[in-house]
All heavy atoms as an XYZ file, in Angstrom:
816
protein
N      54.120     80.341   -116.462
C      54.634     79.311   -117.330
C      53.995     79.473   -118.711
O      52.789     79.546   -118.844
C      54.323     77.933   -116.731
C      54.748     76.838   -117.636
S      55.241     75.235   -116.996
C      54.079     74.629   -115.917
N      54.815     79.544   -119.740
C      54.343     79.644   -121.119
C      54.049     78.254   -121.658
O      54.481     77.252   -121.120
C      55.409     80.312   -121.986
C      55.695     81.724   -121.546
O      54.804     82.444   -121.154
N      56.954     82.119   -121.593
N      53.351     78.234   -122.770
C      53.094     76.952   -123.428
C      54.373     76.460   -124.096
O      55.200     77.246   -124.547
C      51.986     77.120   -124.456
N      54.528     75.162   -124.148
C      55.686     74.564   -124.806
C      55.584     74.775   -126.305
O      54.500     75.038   -126.844
C      55.750     73.068   -124.491
N      56.697     74.637   -126.996
C      56.676     74.753   -128.448
C      55.872     73.589   -129.029
O      55.835     72.504   -128.444
C      58.100     74.733   -129.036
O      58.688     73.455   -128.766
C      58.963     75.843   -128.471
N      55.242     73.806   -130.165
C      54.479     72.718   -130.791
C      55.344     71.495   -131.106
O      54.870     70.360   -130.978
C      53.925     73.358   -132.073
C      53.874     74.821   -131.766
C      55.052     75.077   -130.867
N      56.588     71.716   -131.471
C      57.483     70.590   -131.789
C      57.740     69.743   -130.556
O      57.663     68.509   -130.611
C      58.813     71.103   -132.379
O      58.529     71.856   -133.557
C      59.753     69.965   -132.703
N      58.035     70.389   -129.443
C      58.291     69.645   -128.208
C      57.035     68.898   -127.781
O      57.099     67.721   -127.415
C      58.772     70.580   -127.085
O      59.960     71.261   -127.519
C      59.081     69.811   -125.814
N      55.897     69.568   -127.843
C      54.645     68.916   -127.467
C      54.368     67.709   -128.357
O      53.959     66.651   -127.871
C      53.476     69.917   -127.515
O      53.758     70.997   -126.610
C      52.160     69.263   -127.126
N      54.613     67.851   -129.648
C      54.382     66.733   -130.574
C      55.302     65.560   -130.268
O      54.874     64.395   -130.288
C      54.565     67.193   -132.017
N      56.563     65.851   -129.962
C      57.505     64.775   -129.639
C      57.130     64.075   -128.330
O      57.168     62.844   -128.244
C      58.931     65.316   -129.563
C      59.581     65.659   -130.896
C      60.882     66.435   -130.677
C      59.844     64.399   -131.698
N      56.777     64.852   -127.317
C      56.375     64.250   -126.040
C      55.089     63.457   -126.221
O      54.941     62.367   -125.654
C      56.246     65.312   -124.929
C      55.698     64.700   -123.642
C      57.599     65.978   -124.657
N      54.176     63.956   -127.024
C      52.936     63.222   -127.301
C      53.249     61.875   -127.944
O      52.665     60.841   -127.578
C      51.998     64.046   -128.214
O      51.692     65.281   -127.548
C      50.713     63.289   -128.517
N      54.185     61.866   -128.881
C      54.577     60.610   -129.534
C      55.214     59.648   -128.537
O      54.934     58.442   -128.560
C      55.524     60.888   -130.688
N      56.061     60.163   -127.645
C      56.683     59.314   -126.625
C      55.623     58.761   -125.671
O      55.687     57.600   -125.257
C      57.748     60.093   -125.846
C      58.943     60.576   -126.646
C      59.877     61.405   -125.757
C      59.690     59.416   -127.275
N      54.670     59.590   -125.305
C      53.573     59.183   -124.419
C      52.763     58.075   -125.088
O      52.450     57.054   -124.469
C      52.709     60.401   -124.132
C      51.658     60.243   -123.084
C      50.417     59.705   -123.241
C      51.734     60.660   -121.716
N      49.717     59.766   -122.068
C      50.488     60.347   -121.111
C      52.711     61.283   -120.951
C      50.221     60.633   -119.785
C      52.440     61.569   -119.624
C      51.212     61.241   -119.045
N      52.418     58.278   -126.354
C      51.645     57.275   -127.101
C      52.396     55.951   -127.160
O      51.818     54.877   -126.973
C      51.344     57.785   -128.513
N      53.695     56.021   -127.396
C      54.532     54.816   -127.426
C      54.542     54.135   -126.060
O      54.381     52.915   -125.970
C      55.954     55.223   -127.822
C      56.968     54.117   -127.827
C      58.362     54.667   -128.101
O      58.554     55.324   -129.133
O      59.252     54.432   -127.256
N      54.700     54.916   -125.013
C      54.767     54.380   -123.652
C      53.471     53.686   -123.253
O      53.486     52.644   -122.599
C      55.092     55.511   -122.646
O      56.356     56.086   -123.001
C      55.152     54.995   -121.218
N      52.339     54.264   -123.660
C      51.041     53.725   -123.275
C      50.405     52.868   -124.372
O      49.254     52.461   -124.239
C      50.098     54.855   -122.851
C      50.481     55.463   -121.534
C      51.217     56.634   -121.473
C      50.147     54.843   -120.341
C      51.597     57.185   -120.261
C      50.514     55.380   -119.117
C      51.241     56.560   -119.079
N      51.164     52.607   -125.426
C      50.708     51.751   -126.532
C      49.324     52.162   -127.039
O      48.389     51.369   -127.082
C      50.727     50.282   -126.112
N      49.223     53.434   -127.381
C      47.970     53.941   -127.945
C      48.290     54.876   -129.101
O      49.393     55.414   -129.176
C      47.124     54.633   -126.887
C      47.752     55.878   -126.293
C      46.817     56.613   -125.366
N      46.589     55.877   -124.144
C      46.184     56.419   -123.014
N      45.953     57.702   -122.940
N      46.003     55.689   -121.936
N      47.351     55.092   -129.987
C      47.588     56.012   -131.099
C      47.786     57.448   -130.601
O      47.179     57.854   -129.609
C      46.315     55.918   -131.944
C      45.625     54.677   -131.494
C      46.057     54.439   -130.079
N      48.609     58.187   -131.297
C      48.853     59.588   -130.944
C      47.536     60.356   -130.895
O      47.336     61.209   -130.019
C      49.844     60.242   -131.940
C      49.922     61.740   -131.760
C      51.225     59.618   -131.802
N      46.637     60.044   -131.793
C      45.360     60.754   -131.854
C      44.506     60.556   -130.600
O      43.593     61.347   -130.345
C      44.562     60.299   -133.083
O      44.273     58.914   -132.995
N      44.813     59.552   -129.813
C      44.042     59.291   -128.589
C      44.699     59.853   -127.323
O      44.184     59.663   -126.223
C      43.828     57.790   -128.424
C      42.900     57.202   -129.463
C      42.661     55.716   -129.263
O      43.002     55.168   -128.195
O      42.129     55.096   -130.210
N      45.827     60.527   -127.478
C      46.519     61.079   -126.312
C      45.878     62.406   -125.917
O      45.738     63.316   -126.728
C      48.029     61.284   -126.604
C      48.707     62.022   -125.454
C      48.701     59.946   -126.860
N      45.476     62.489   -124.654
C      44.966     63.730   -124.069
C      46.153     64.377   -123.363
O      46.676     63.837   -122.386
C      43.845     63.413   -123.079
C      43.336     64.631   -122.325
O      43.900     65.741   -122.467
O      42.361     64.463   -121.564
N      46.593     65.537   -123.857
C      47.815     66.160   -123.331
C      47.660     66.698   -121.918
O      48.647     67.088   -121.304
C      48.302     67.284   -124.263
O      47.314     68.320   -124.311
C      48.611     66.764   -125.652
N      46.435     66.697   -121.397
C      46.214     67.167   -120.027
C      45.974     66.019   -119.045
O      45.826     66.250   -117.850
C      45.022     68.144   -119.961
O      43.824     67.449   -120.331
C      45.238     69.338   -120.877
N      45.928     64.798   -119.556
C      45.678     63.632   -118.711
C      46.901     63.321   -117.858
O      48.025     63.279   -118.354
C      45.344     62.425   -119.594
C      45.010     61.171   -118.825
C      44.635     60.031   -119.764
O      45.293     59.859   -120.814
O      43.684     59.321   -119.422
N      46.687     63.072   -116.583
C      47.771     62.747   -115.672
C      48.361     61.374   -115.945
O      47.702     60.499   -116.516
N      49.580     61.198   -115.522
C      50.301     59.951   -115.759
C      49.539     58.739   -115.218
O      49.367     57.748   -115.917
C      51.704     60.033   -115.132
C      52.536     58.815   -115.385
C      53.144     58.611   -116.610
C      52.694     57.856   -114.399
C      53.901     57.467   -116.856
C      53.448     56.720   -114.621
C      54.051     56.528   -115.859
N      49.086     58.817   -113.996
C      48.370     57.677   -113.407
C      46.970     57.522   -113.998
O      46.475     56.409   -114.143
C      48.325     57.780   -111.889
C      49.676     57.545   -111.262
C      50.367     58.574   -110.648
C      50.274     56.295   -111.308
C      51.615     58.357   -110.088
C      51.520     56.066   -110.749
C      52.194     57.110   -110.139
N      46.346     58.637   -114.366
C      45.043     58.565   -115.031
C      45.147     57.810   -116.359
O      44.207     57.138   -116.770
C      44.502     59.959   -115.322
C      44.132     60.757   -114.099
C      43.791     62.187   -114.457
O      44.583     62.840   -115.152
O      42.705     62.630   -114.035
N      46.293     57.936   -117.003
C      46.520     57.272   -118.293
C      46.843     55.794   -118.136
O      46.965     55.074   -119.121
C      47.649     57.976   -119.042
N      47.007     55.349   -116.889
C      47.355     53.951   -116.649
C      48.826     53.758   -116.347
O      49.379     52.676   -116.540
N      49.450     54.825   -115.853
C      50.883     54.796   -115.571
C      51.265     53.815   -114.481
O      50.524     53.609   -113.525
N      52.417     53.203   -114.669
C      53.033     52.304   -113.690
C      54.480     52.736   -113.521
O      54.981     53.551   -114.303
C      53.009     50.848   -114.194
O      53.809     50.772   -115.392
C      51.598     50.364   -114.470
N      55.154     52.186   -112.540
C      56.564     52.541   -112.349
C      57.399     52.137   -113.558
O      58.299     52.862   -113.975
C      57.116     51.910   -111.068
O      56.965     50.504   -111.101
N      57.070     50.995   -114.158
C      57.788     50.563   -115.356
C      57.599     51.569   -116.493
O      58.546     51.944   -117.176
C      57.319     49.173   -115.789
C      57.924     48.743   -117.102
C      59.227     48.269   -117.162
C      57.200     48.849   -118.291
C      59.798     47.902   -118.369
C      57.757     48.483   -119.497
C      59.064     48.012   -119.533
O      59.624     47.658   -120.725
N      56.367     52.007   -116.701
C      56.101     52.977   -117.761
C      56.780     54.312   -117.472
O      57.244     54.990   -118.387
C      54.599     53.163   -117.944
C      53.954     52.010   -118.667
C      52.500     52.260   -118.950
N      52.010     51.216   -119.835
C      50.767     50.838   -119.902
N      49.857     51.426   -119.127
N      50.399     49.896   -120.729
N      56.825     54.706   -116.210
C      57.505     55.958   -115.850
C      58.987     55.880   -116.190
O      59.562     56.825   -116.738
C      57.306     56.257   -114.369
N      59.605     54.761   -115.866
C      61.026     54.582   -116.201
C      61.240     54.567   -117.708
O      62.208     55.163   -118.213
C      61.559     53.297   -115.571
C      61.739     53.319   -114.066
C      62.036     51.915   -113.545
C      62.831     54.288   -113.670
N      60.348     53.912   -118.423
C      60.461     53.857   -119.883
C      60.330     55.261   -120.479
O      61.112     55.655   -121.359
C      59.409     52.922   -120.464
N      59.353     56.019   -120.002
C      59.156     57.378   -120.495
C      60.347     58.260   -120.152
O      60.822     59.036   -120.993
C      57.856     57.957   -119.924
C      57.465     59.355   -120.389
C      57.292     59.404   -121.907
C      56.183     59.799   -119.683
N      60.848     58.148   -118.949
C      62.011     58.920   -118.531
C      63.203     58.634   -119.451
O      63.899     59.549   -119.904
C      62.372     58.588   -117.075
C      63.517     59.415   -116.525
S      63.853     59.037   -114.780
C      64.674     57.462   -114.946
N      63.421     57.363   -119.756
C      64.525     56.954   -120.627
C      64.337     57.502   -122.045
O      65.279     58.013   -122.656
C      64.640     55.430   -120.641
C      65.696     54.919   -121.547
N      67.043     55.076   -121.292
C      65.607     54.275   -122.730
C      67.741     54.543   -122.282
N      66.884     54.048   -123.162
N      63.128     57.415   -122.577
C      62.862     57.898   -123.943
C      62.997     59.415   -124.034
O      63.474     59.941   -125.031
C      61.463     57.456   -124.391
C      61.323     55.962   -124.566
C      62.139     55.414   -125.748
N      61.492     55.844   -126.975
C      62.121     56.497   -127.960
N      63.389     56.755   -127.891
N      61.461     56.883   -129.026
N      62.609     60.134   -122.984
C      62.796     61.589   -122.965
C      64.284     61.913   -122.988
O      64.732     62.788   -123.732
C      62.100     62.220   -121.738
C      60.579     62.189   -121.923
C      62.588     63.648   -121.500
C      59.780     62.583   -120.699
N      65.053     61.184   -122.194
C      66.502     61.425   -122.170
C      67.126     61.137   -123.532
O      67.963     61.903   -124.010
C      67.162     60.573   -121.089
C      68.622     60.896   -120.898
C      69.242     60.174   -119.719
O      68.511     59.565   -118.915
O      70.471     60.214   -119.624
N      66.726     60.044   -124.172
C      67.241     59.709   -125.504
C      66.864     60.765   -126.538
O      67.675     61.141   -127.376
C      66.664     58.374   -125.986
C      67.282     57.156   -125.401
C      66.657     55.893   -125.990
O      65.518     55.921   -126.507
O      67.337     54.868   -125.918
N      65.647     61.233   -126.475
C      65.131     62.157   -127.482
C      65.644     63.575   -127.305
O      66.010     64.235   -128.276
C      63.587     62.156   -127.454
O      63.130     60.818   -127.656
C      63.004     63.070   -128.518
N      65.678     64.045   -126.061
C      66.001     65.445   -125.805
C      67.385     65.664   -125.183
O      67.829     66.804   -125.069
C      64.939     66.080   -124.905
C      63.580     66.134   -125.542
C      62.624     65.182   -125.227
C      63.260     67.116   -126.457
C      61.364     65.222   -125.813
C      62.012     67.163   -127.054
C      61.062     66.209   -126.730
N      68.021     64.591   -124.743
C      69.353     64.726   -124.161
C      69.355     65.355   -122.781
O      70.352     65.946   -122.382
N      68.257     65.234   -122.073
C      68.231     65.732   -120.695
C      67.355     64.847   -119.832
O      66.500     64.131   -120.327
C      67.764     67.187   -120.624
C      66.549     67.642   -121.397
C      65.285     67.473   -120.600
C      66.737     69.097   -121.733
N      67.642     64.917   -118.545
C      66.934     64.069   -117.589
C      65.766     64.812   -116.958
O      65.923     65.930   -116.495
C      67.879     63.648   -116.460
C      68.837     62.567   -116.837
C      69.660     62.102   -115.650
O      69.136     62.068   -114.517
O      70.833     61.788   -115.876
N      64.642     64.167   -116.985
C      63.495     64.631   -116.214
C      63.381     63.637   -115.060
O      63.247     62.437   -115.287
C      62.201     64.628   -117.057
C      62.325     65.551   -118.267
C      60.995     65.006   -116.198
C      62.479     67.021   -117.946
N      63.467     64.117   -113.821
C      63.436     63.196   -112.689
C      62.166     62.341   -112.662
O      61.082     62.792   -113.043
C      63.486     64.123   -111.471
C      64.063     65.398   -111.982
C      63.617     65.509   -113.410
N      62.330     61.138   -112.209
C      61.205     60.204   -112.104
C      60.076     60.800   -111.278
O      58.895     60.671   -111.639
C      61.695     58.883   -111.495
C      60.700     57.744   -111.442
C      60.217     57.377   -112.841
C      61.323     56.536   -110.768
N      60.405     61.463   -110.202
C      59.378     62.053   -109.340
C      58.562     63.090   -110.103
O      57.358     63.231   -109.864
C      59.998     62.641   -108.043
C      60.864     63.858   -108.336
C      58.921     62.959   -107.028
N      59.164     63.808   -111.041
C      58.438     64.791   -111.841
C      57.421     64.096   -112.730
O      56.280     64.540   -112.856
C      59.414     65.628   -112.690
O      60.309     66.320   -111.815
C      58.694     66.634   -113.565
N      57.838     62.995   -113.334
C      56.919     62.243   -114.194
C      55.758     61.698   -113.371
O      54.603     61.786   -113.772
C      57.662     61.119   -114.928
C      58.648     61.735   -115.940
C      56.686     60.168   -115.618
C      59.605     60.755   -116.566
N      56.065     61.171   -112.209
C      55.029     60.579   -111.361
C      54.089     61.635   -110.772
O      52.883     61.434   -110.731
C      55.663     59.759   -110.248
C      56.464     58.536   -110.693
C      57.178     57.910   -109.507
C      55.593     57.520   -111.406
N      54.641     62.750   -110.336
C      53.832     63.753   -109.638
C      53.174     64.761   -110.575
O      52.052     65.193   -110.325
C      54.704     64.500   -108.625
N      53.873     65.144   -111.620
C      53.387     66.218   -112.493
C      53.089     65.742   -113.907
O      52.853     66.546   -114.794
C      54.452     67.332   -112.577
C      54.918     67.871   -111.255
C      53.872     68.717   -110.556
O      52.920     69.175   -111.218
O      53.998     68.911   -109.348
N      53.153     64.440   -114.134
C      53.143     63.888   -115.477
C      51.893     64.117   -116.297
O      50.895     63.441   -116.114
N      51.959     65.081   -117.167
C      51.032     65.237   -118.285
C      51.913     65.582   -119.476
O      53.041     66.058   -119.300
C      50.000     66.375   -118.087
O      50.680     67.628   -118.098
C      49.185     66.218   -116.816
N      51.429     65.379   -120.662
C      52.204     65.753   -121.845
C      52.516     67.243   -121.801
O      53.659     67.664   -122.027
C      51.450     65.384   -123.139
C      52.114     66.012   -124.353
C      51.363     63.878   -123.291
N      51.502     68.054   -121.511
C      51.700     69.504   -121.499
C      52.765     69.930   -120.491
O      53.640     70.740   -120.807
C      50.387     70.233   -121.195
C      49.389     70.161   -122.341
O      49.800     69.900   -123.497
O      48.185     70.372   -122.083
N      52.702     69.382   -119.277
C      53.679     69.756   -118.258
C      55.081     69.302   -118.654
O      56.042     70.061   -118.533
C      53.316     69.180   -116.886
C      54.297     69.599   -115.825
C      54.126     70.788   -115.156
C      55.413     68.823   -115.533
C      55.046     71.204   -114.201
C      56.338     69.231   -114.589
C      56.153     70.429   -113.913
N      55.205     68.070   -119.108
C      56.527     67.546   -119.461
C      57.135     68.300   -120.637
O      58.331     68.599   -120.634
C      56.450     66.049   -119.753
C      56.097     65.174   -118.549
C      55.839     63.737   -118.992
C      57.174     65.234   -117.483
N      56.326     68.645   -121.623
C      56.830     69.414   -122.762
C      57.336     70.783   -122.309
O      58.413     71.232   -122.730
C      55.746     69.561   -123.826
N      56.572     71.440   -121.428
C      57.012     72.744   -120.922
C      58.280     72.608   -120.081
O      59.190     73.427   -120.183
C      55.909     73.401   -120.095
C      56.278     74.796   -119.623
C      56.600     75.722   -120.770
O      55.785     75.882   -121.671
N      57.776     76.321   -120.762
N      58.347     71.580   -119.263
C      59.537     71.335   -118.436
C      60.765     71.131   -119.323
O      61.843     71.657   -119.048
C      59.301     70.112   -117.544
C      60.402     69.819   -116.572
C      60.505     70.823   -115.434
O      59.596     71.660   -115.248
O      61.526     70.780   -114.720
N      60.600     70.390   -120.405
C      61.707     70.146   -121.339
C      62.143     71.456   -121.984
O      63.337     71.765   -122.032
C      61.296     69.097   -122.394
C      61.215     67.720   -121.732
C      62.268     69.088   -123.578
C      60.481     66.682   -122.549
N      61.193     72.246   -122.471
C      61.551     73.530   -123.080
C      62.235     74.454   -122.070
O      63.208     75.131   -122.403
C      60.316     74.214   -123.673
C      59.961     73.690   -125.047
O      60.750     72.907   -125.639
O      58.883     74.058   -125.560
N      61.726     74.487   -120.839
C      62.350     75.324   -119.807
C      63.785     74.894   -119.546
O      64.689     75.728   -119.472
C      61.559     75.256   -118.497
C      60.236     75.987   -118.562
O      59.987     76.731   -119.537
O      59.419     75.786   -117.625
N      64.009     73.597   -119.410
C      65.354     73.091   -119.127
C      66.295     73.333   -120.302
O      67.460     73.652   -120.103
C      65.316     71.609   -118.772
C      64.719     71.360   -117.402
C      64.509     69.878   -117.149
N      63.871     69.666   -115.883
C      64.479     69.139   -114.828
N      65.724     68.756   -114.906
N      63.827     68.982   -113.702
N      65.798     73.203   -121.520
C      66.628     73.467   -122.699
C      66.996     74.942   -122.750
O      68.119     75.305   -123.090
C      65.903     73.032   -123.964
C      65.789     71.508   -124.049
C      64.808     71.072   -125.079
N      65.374     71.097   -126.416
C      64.674     70.876   -127.509
N      63.384     70.633   -127.434
N      65.249     70.893   -128.682
N      66.050     75.813   -122.426
C      66.320     77.254   -122.400
C      67.350     77.610   -121.343
O      68.252     78.415   -121.591
N      67.222     77.009   -120.165
C      68.191     77.261   -119.089
C      69.591     76.801   -119.490
O      70.579     77.483   -119.217
C      67.758     76.547   -117.811
C      66.533     77.154   -117.168
C      65.937     76.271   -116.080
O      66.554     75.250   -115.698
O      64.835     76.612   -115.604
N      69.683     75.663   -120.154
C      70.982     75.151   -120.591
C      71.606     76.077   -121.628
O      72.811     76.343   -121.596
C      70.835     73.737   -121.151
N      70.795     76.598   -122.532
C      71.296     77.516   -123.550
C      71.782     78.810   -122.912
O      72.859     79.314   -123.262
C      70.201     77.807   -124.576
C      70.571     78.772   -125.695
C      71.768     78.245   -126.491
C      69.388     79.003   -126.604
N      71.023     79.346   -121.968
C      71.449     80.562   -121.281
C      72.756     80.351   -120.526
O      73.640     81.209   -120.541
C      70.365     81.050   -120.316
C      69.171     81.722   -120.958
C      68.111     82.048   -119.903
C      69.582     82.978   -121.699
N      72.886     79.207   -119.871
C      74.122     78.910   -119.147
C      75.297     78.845   -120.112
O      76.394     79.337   -119.808
C      73.989     77.592   -118.387
N      75.078     78.265   -121.274
C      76.136     78.180   -122.283
C      76.503     79.572   -122.788
O      77.683     79.898   -122.950
C      75.668     77.302   -123.441
C      76.749     76.997   -124.442
C      76.256     76.036   -125.518
O      75.458     75.141   -125.207
O      76.702     76.205   -126.663
N      75.506     80.410   -123.012
C      75.769     81.766   -123.493
C      76.503     82.597   -122.456
O      77.371     83.405   -122.802
C      74.459     82.453   -123.894
C      73.777     81.915   -125.133
C      72.428     82.598   -125.343
C      74.653     82.074   -126.363
N      76.168     82.413   -121.184
C      76.841     83.164   -120.117
C      78.322     82.808   -120.032
O      79.119     83.596   -119.561
C      76.160     82.944   -118.763
C      74.907     83.720   -118.611
N      74.860     85.074   -118.506
C      73.611     83.305   -118.576
C      73.619     85.485   -118.402
N      72.828     84.423   -118.447
N      78.679     81.626   -120.512
C      80.072     81.192   -120.470
C      80.911     81.734   -121.608
O      82.126     81.552   -121.624
N      80.299     82.416   -122.563
C      81.042     82.942   -123.704
C      81.714     84.264   -123.355
O      81.155     85.083   -122.638
C      80.101     83.190   -124.888
C      79.432     81.987   -125.529
C      78.483     82.456   -126.627
C      80.451     81.026   -126.095
N      82.888     84.460   -123.919
C      83.541     85.765   -123.782
C      82.865     86.735   -124.743
O      82.104     86.323   -125.637
C      85.027     85.653   -124.127
O      85.189     85.411   -125.517
N      83.135     88.011   -124.598
C      82.564     89.004   -125.506
C      82.989     88.735   -126.945
O      82.193     88.880   -127.878
C      82.976     90.416   -125.094
C      82.308     90.867   -123.803
O      81.301     90.245   -123.403
O      82.798     91.833   -123.198
N      84.247     88.344   -127.147
C      84.738     88.043   -128.498
C      84.010     86.847   -129.099
O      83.637     86.855   -130.274
C      86.246     87.775   -128.478
C      87.064     89.033   -128.225
O      86.526     90.148   -128.433
O      88.231     88.907   -127.809
N      83.808     85.794   -128.287
C      83.099     84.608   -128.782
C      81.662     84.954   -129.161
O      81.159     84.522   -130.205
C      83.117     83.499   -127.731
C      84.479     82.882   -127.511
C      84.523     81.974   -126.294
O      83.864     82.295   -125.276
O      85.216     80.945   -126.369
N      81.008     85.744   -128.324
C      79.631     86.147   -128.610
C      79.569     86.979   -129.886
O      78.689     86.785   -130.721
C      79.053     86.927   -127.434
N      80.522     87.903   -130.053
C      80.553     88.732   -131.260
C      80.775     87.884   -132.505
O      80.149     88.120   -133.540
C      81.643     89.799   -131.132
N      81.647     86.892   -132.415
C      81.887     86.000   -133.559
C      80.618     85.225   -133.914
O      80.268     85.089   -135.085
C      83.031     85.020   -133.265
C      84.405     85.598   -133.539
C      85.468     84.505   -133.596
N      85.567     83.736   -132.369
C      86.274     84.069   -131.297
N      86.985     85.186   -131.293
N      86.307     83.307   -130.233
N      79.926     84.718   -132.896
C      78.683     83.989   -133.158
C      77.619     84.889   -133.780
O      76.935     84.497   -134.719
C      78.136     83.365   -131.877
C      78.848     82.116   -131.382
C      78.299     81.713   -130.029
C      78.696     80.984   -132.368
N      77.488     86.095   -133.261
C      76.511     87.026   -133.817
C      76.888     87.420   -135.234
O      76.027     87.540   -136.102
C      76.385     88.265   -132.933
C      75.694     88.040   -131.592
C      75.798     89.282   -130.726
C      74.254     87.640   -131.804
N      78.165     87.591   -135.502
C      78.621     87.906   -136.851
C      78.340     86.775   -137.809
O      77.906     86.986   -138.944
N      78.538     85.536   -137.370
C      78.263     84.372   -138.202
C      76.770     84.287   -138.489
O      76.357     83.966   -139.601
C      78.755     83.093   -137.514
N      75.950     84.613   -137.497
C      74.503     84.570   -137.687
C      74.082     85.632   -138.684
O      73.238     85.392   -139.547
C      73.816     84.802   -136.340
C      72.306     84.666   -136.406
C      71.678     84.841   -135.034
O      71.709     83.889   -134.249
O      71.160     85.945   -134.796
N      74.676     86.836   -138.605
C      74.352     87.890   -139.547
C      74.716     87.495   -140.970
O      73.973     87.757   -141.905
C      75.065     89.201   -139.167
C      74.482     89.845   -137.916
O      73.345     89.463   -137.531
O      75.162     90.690   -137.316
N      75.861     86.848   -141.140
C      76.300     86.417   -142.479
C      75.383     85.322   -143.022
O      75.085     85.304   -144.199
C      77.743     85.920   -142.434
C      78.761     87.038   -142.269
C      80.175     86.522   -142.458
N      80.557     85.521   -141.460
C      81.013     85.776   -140.229
N      81.142     87.022   -139.833
N      81.344     84.815   -139.407
N      74.933     84.413   -142.152
C      74.043     83.334   -142.597
C      72.677     83.872   -142.980
O      72.038     83.361   -143.880
C      73.891     82.282   -141.502
C      75.141     81.463   -141.293
C      75.033     80.523   -140.095
O      73.947     80.442   -139.490
O      76.037     79.884   -139.766
N      72.227     84.904   -142.286
C      70.903     85.470   -142.543
C      70.872     86.357   -143.775
O      69.820     86.658   -144.307
N      72.004     86.787   -144.242
C      72.061     87.701   -145.388
C      71.934     86.994   -146.714
O      72.073     85.871   -146.889
C      73.376     88.476   -145.358
C-alpha cells in the first residue's frame, strides 16, 4: 500500500478534525477511530462527509475497524484510482486516442 496523496490526506484530516471538534493541528493521522473518541454517531457523520467530499462510499465497518486518517485517505485514493481505471477500460480505442490527443494539445 502506497501513501495517500497529500491533498487527500489533508482533506481527510480536515473532515476528522470537524468530526471530533478539534483543531486540524491536533489530529494524529495514525490514531484509531475509537482512540480518538469515536462513537457510532461520529462514524456515520464521518462516512457522510467523506461521501459528500469525495463522491464515494467508505463502508461504516471500514471506518470502525480500520479508521485512521492515513488508512482512510489511502482507501479513498485506491477507490478513486480503481474507478478511473474502470472508466478507462470502457473507452474504445478511438475515444482513448481523442482524449490523448486533447491532452497533447492542452500540454503544448
